[in-house]
Backbone as CSV, one residue per row, in Angstrom:
resi,resn,N_x,N_y,N_z,CA_x,CA_y,CA_z,C_x,C_y,C_z
1,MET,88.371,89.412,116.986,89.560,90.077,116.490,89.102,91.313,115.676
2,LYS,89.725,92.436,115.956,89.410,93.664,115.244,90.473,93.925,114.179
3,ILE,90.015,94.042,112.954,90.931,94.115,111.746,90.711,95.436,111.003
4,LEU,91.796,96.063,110.700,91.737,97.293,109.874,92.242,96.896,108.501
5,ILE,91.475,97.242,107.471,91.870,96.893,106.095,91.916,98.163,105.234
6,PHE,93.069,98.346,104.572,93.237,99.399,103.596,93.193,98.754,102.202
7,GLU,92.123,98.914,101.491,91.934,98.242,100.186,90.878,99.009,99.405
8,ASN,91.288,99.465,98.187,90.369,100.322,97.444,89.391,99.487,96.579
9,GLU,89.600,98.184,96.444,88.694,97.388,95.705,88.133,96.219,96.551
10,PHE,87.748,96.525,97.747,87.314,95.508,98.662,86.005,94.804,98.212
11,VAL,85.253,95.471,97.370,84.009,94.896,96.891,84.290,93.527,96.233
12,TYR,85.472,93.330,95.642,85.815,92.065,94.992,86.294,91.027,95.988
13,LEU,86.578,91.421,97.246,87.096,90.522,98.245,86.155,90.266,99.340
14,ASP,85.099,91.019,99.424,84.134,90.937,100.539,83.562,89.575,100.716
15,THR,83.184,88.852,99.666,82.622,87.526,99.776,83.579,86.576,100.448
16,THR,84.872,86.656,100.093,85.881,85.770,100.612,86.059,86.057,102.133
17,PHE,86.158,87.301,102.518,86.251,87.617,103.937,85.032,87.174,104.719
18,ARG,83.851,87.398,104.200,82.618,86.974,104.840,82.586,85.476,105.061
19,TYR,82.987,84.734,104.010,82.968,83.274,104.069,83.935,82.781,105.162
20,VAL,85.161,83.289,105.189,86.125,82.885,106.197,85.655,83.224,107.584
21,ASN,85.099,84.461,107.732,84.539,84.837,109.025,83.491,83.923,109.516
22,THR,82.524,83.555,108.646,81.442,82.690,108.993,81.916,81.238,109.258
23,MET,82.687,80.689,108.356,83.022,79.269,108.432,84.067,78.950,109.478
24,TYR,84.987,79.849,109.796,86.106,79.521,110.636,86.219,80.380,111.923
25,PHE,85.485,81.506,111.969,85.624,82.368,113.086,84.291,82.739,113.741
26,GLU,83.215,81.975,113.434,81.916,82.168,114.036,81.462,83.654,113.988
27,ASN,81.801,84.333,112.922,81.429,85.737,112.742,81.978,86.680,113.841
28,LYS,83.110,86.292,114.403,83.721,87.083,115.484,84.763,88.086,114.946
29,LEU,85.011,87.994,113.691,85.982,89.002,113.093,85.216,90.307,112.853
30,ILE,85.778,91.373,113.311,85.195,92.683,113.042,86.219,93.386,112.192
31,TYR,85.823,93.777,110.994,86.762,94.523,110.117,86.167,95.769,109.558
32,GLU,87.045,96.746,109.494,86.686,98.043,108.925,87.579,98.253,107.668
33,VAL,87.020,98.725,106.629,87.709,98.871,105.367,87.766,100.366,104.970
34,PHE,88.956,100.758,104.516,89.165,102.140,104.059,89.809,102.081,102.695
35,ALA,89.261,102.784,101.707,89.809,102.763,100.366,91.009,103.697,100.187
36,ARG,91.082,104.713,101.021,92.225,105.651,100.962,92.778,105.849,102.348
37,SER,94.058,106.092,102.389,94.706,106.258,103.706,94.127,107.334,104.556
38,GLN,93.826,108.462,103.929,93.276,109.568,104.676,91.893,109.397,105.181
39,ASP,91.176,108.405,104.683,89.808,108.144,105.179,89.811,107.643,106.606
40,PHE,90.885,107.001,107.052,90.981,106.477,108.378,91.157,107.607,109.387
41,GLY,91.852,108.609,109.052,92.103,109.703,109.987,93.454,109.535,110.669
42,ASP,93.521,109.798,111.932,94.742,109.785,112.714,95.306,108.313,112.857
43,LEU,96.422,108.077,112.171,96.948,106.692,112.181,97.454,106.240,113.528
44,ASN,97.566,107.120,114.512,97.952,106.722,115.828,96.850,105.874,116.454
45,LYS,95.659,105.940,115.925,94.499,105.130,116.441,94.536,103.652,116.042
46,VAL,95.528,103.255,115.221,95.612,101.836,114.780,95.948,100.929,115.948
47,ILE,96.403,101.497,117.050,96.703,100.683,118.247,95.490,99.928,118.700
48,GLY,94.314,100.358,118.411,93.068,99.680,118.806,92.740,98.462,117.956
49,TYR,93.575,98.152,116.986,93.300,97.019,116.049,94.270,95.875,116.278
50,ASP,93.758,94.652,116.203,94.609,93.502,116.422,95.397,93.151,115.196
51,LEU,94.951,93.564,114.030,95.597,93.200,112.785,95.307,94.314,111.747
52,ILE,96.282,94.557,110.853,96.092,95.486,109.774,96.457,94.802,108.481
53,ILE,95.578,94.866,107.504,95.801,94.331,106.203,95.924,95.512,105.220
54,ILE,97.000,95.546,104.497,97.275,96.706,103.573,97.473,96.248,102.217
55,ASP,96.653,96.804,101.312,96.875,96.650,99.850,98.015,97.626,99.470
56,ILE,99.026,97.114,98.834,100.175,97.977,98.470,99.750,99.086,97.542
57,SER,98.895,98.754,96.588,98.513,99.817,95.561,97.101,100.305,95.868
58,LEU,97.026,101.298,96.673,95.754,101.880,97.060,95.247,102.786,95.910
59,ALA,94.067,103.338,96.112,93.482,104.228,95.139,94.426,105.372,94.775
60,ARG,94.360,105.869,93.586,95.196,106.981,93.115,95.027,108.225,93.968
61,LYS,93.835,108.350,94.535,93.533,109.574,95.351,93.918,109.359,96.822
62,SER,94.581,108.239,97.090,95.014,108.031,98.480,96.285,108.816,98.760
63,GLU,96.340,109.444,99.909,97.515,110.271,100.259,98.785,109.372,100.313
64,MET,98.601,108.171,100.864,99.734,107.238,100.966,99.379,105.937,100.263
65,ASP,100.358,105.348,99.618,100.175,103.973,99.085,100.503,103.015,100.246
66,GLY,100.452,101.750,99.933,100.754,100.745,100.991,102.117,100.885,101.590
67,TYR,103.072,101.199,100.749,104.472,101.421,101.255,104.486,102.535,102.229
68,GLY,103.823,103.648,101.903,103.756,104.802,102.837,103.104,104.426,104.153
69,LEU,102.047,103.659,104.041,101.371,103.229,105.269,102.294,102.397,106.097
70,LEU,103.025,101.440,105.469,103.947,100.587,106.256,104.982,101.436,106.935
71,LYS,105.532,102.429,106.257,106.514,103.293,106.854,105.955,104.053,108.070
72,LYS,104.765,104.570,107.863,104.116,105.351,108.974,103.816,104.410,110.149
73,LEU,103.363,103.207,109.918,103.065,102.266,110.977,104.349,101.904,111.724
74,ASN,105.448,101.795,111.034,106.767,101.535,111.663,107.136,102.718,112.559
75,GLU,106.909,103.931,112.078,107.249,105.156,112.825,106.464,105.198,114.122
76,ILE,105.207,104.808,114.089,104.411,104.898,115.326,104.547,103.706,116.241
77,GLY,105.301,102.687,115.792,105.571,101.532,116.604,104.567,100.408,116.563
78,TYR,103.686,100.364,115.489,102.764,99.234,115.407,103.514,97.970,115.188
79,CYS,103.144,96.913,115.865,103.804,95.591,115.782,103.731,95.048,114.322
80,GLN,104.923,94.872,113.743,105.010,94.440,112.354,104.466,92.997,112.170
81,ASP,104.486,92.186,113.237,103.906,90.864,113.143,102.435,90.826,112.945
82,ARG,101.807,91.985,113.187,100.321,92.135,113.082,99.946,92.831,111.773
83,ILE,100.798,92.822,110.803,100.481,93.444,109.520,100.576,92.391,108.417
84,ILE,99.584,92.392,107.589,99.587,91.533,106.384,99.504,92.402,105.175
85,ILE,100.358,92.159,104.241,100.363,92.884,102.948,99.502,92.075,101.994
86,MET,98.577,92.739,101.339,97.716,92.173,100.312,98.088,92.723,98.955
87,THR,98.379,91.848,98.004,98.832,92.352,96.682,98.679,91.293,95.627
88,GLY,98.618,91.818,94.400,98.631,90.868,93.246,100.074,90.735,92.678
89,ASN,100.991,91.380,93.316,102.378,91.418,92.860,103.151,90.285,93.537
90,HIS,103.521,89.270,92.788,104.215,88.148,93.344,105.677,88.419,93.688
91,GLN,106.123,89.593,93.282,107.528,89.990,93.566,107.571,91.048,94.702
92,ILE,106.600,91.053,95.548,106.418,92.087,96.551,107.649,92.209,97.459
93,LYS,108.234,91.092,97.816,109.398,91.111,98.726,110.519,91.996,98.186
94,LEU,110.729,91.953,96.877,111.765,92.765,96.252,111.343,94.280,96.336
95,GLY,110.069,94.544,96.081,109.593,95.908,96.179,109.731,96.458,97.581
96,LEU,109.446,95.647,98.574,109.611,96.137,99.935,111.054,96.458,100.226
97,LYS,111.919,95.594,99.798,113.351,95.803,100.066,113.813,97.086,99.362
98,ASP,113.375,97.290,98.144,113.716,98.543,97.408,113.262,99.801,98.137
99,LYS,112.178,99.672,98.870,111.638,100.843,99.586,112.200,100.970,101.008
100,GLY,113.164,100.096,101.360,113.764,100.152,102.657,112.945,99.486,103.743
101,LEU,111.978,98.618,103.369,111.146,97.882,104.274,111.616,96.451,104.326
102,ASP,112.632,96.189,105.116,113.302,94.839,105.093,112.624,93.820,105.999
103,TYR,111.612,94.199,106.714,110.928,93.249,107.620,110.259,92.144,106.773
104,ASP,110.225,90.944,107.243,109.598,89.838,106.538,108.094,89.804,106.836
105,TYR,107.341,90.708,106.182,105.899,90.779,106.352,105.194,89.508,105.838
106,LYS,104.059,89.266,106.449,103.199,88.194,105.887,102.505,88.789,104.660
107,VAL,102.334,87.930,103.607,101.783,88.397,102.352,100.558,87.541,102.014
108,LEU,99.500,88.215,101.602,98.298,87.588,101.099,98.186,87.976,99.635
109,THR,98.355,86.971,98.727,98.373,87.272,97.333,96.983,87.209,96.716
110,LYS,96.655,88.142,95.855,95.404,88.194,95.102,95.614,87.394,93.825
111,PRO,94.581,86.744,93.331,93.335,86.511,93.989,93.487,85.706,95.254
112,ILE,92.724,86.046,96.246,92.847,85.472,97.581,92.321,84.024,97.618
113,ASP,93.154,83.186,98.127,92.787,81.805,98.366,92.185,81.745,99.777
114,ILE,91.027,81.147,99.929,90.321,81.043,101.197,91.183,80.440,102.290
115,ASN,91.942,79.378,101.977,92.764,78.742,102.958,93.932,79.571,103.382
116,ASP,94.487,80.355,102.443,95.568,81.251,102.792,95.069,82.357,103.769
117,LEU,93.944,82.900,103.495,93.376,83.933,104.344,93.091,83.330,105.746
118,LYS,92.455,82.188,105.772,92.171,81.527,107.042,93.428,81.331,107.854
119,GLU,94.445,80.736,107.248,95.698,80.453,107.928,96.420,81.713,108.461
120,LEU,96.429,82.746,107.680,97.039,84.006,108.130,96.284,84.631,109.362
121,LEU,94.979,84.499,109.297,94.163,85.051,110.378,94.288,84.195,111.649
122,ILE,94.381,82.934,111.505,94.556,82.025,112.646,95.900,82.279,113.315
123,ALA,96.909,82.577,112.510,98.235,82.770,113.025,98.433,84.031,113.840
124,VAL,97.488,84.909,113.821,97.618,86.189,114.536,97.344,85.974,115.979
């Protein structure tokens, strides 16, 4: 499975992702991490990814925050079922609704629980 991750502090999550990849996916997960939205380039290329994980609060120097990325992905028609929101905000559903993003996205709450990550990845 090819995963695109937008997260500006991935260094703190890398061990968890590596562990889940090794223990449950036989190291078959391929993931690319971008700290800022503009580092990825043309967002139309997301079609080549099986899953996208988006941190809602990206780096301050990111052109788009997670909400902006979600809106752009909706515009280009990326399957919303293949998006996971990663956040430390336990009230994220309200924030999404306030931004006009009413879809019931899957949410991975920080700090990341290994079992939560595993289950979300299996469900894809």
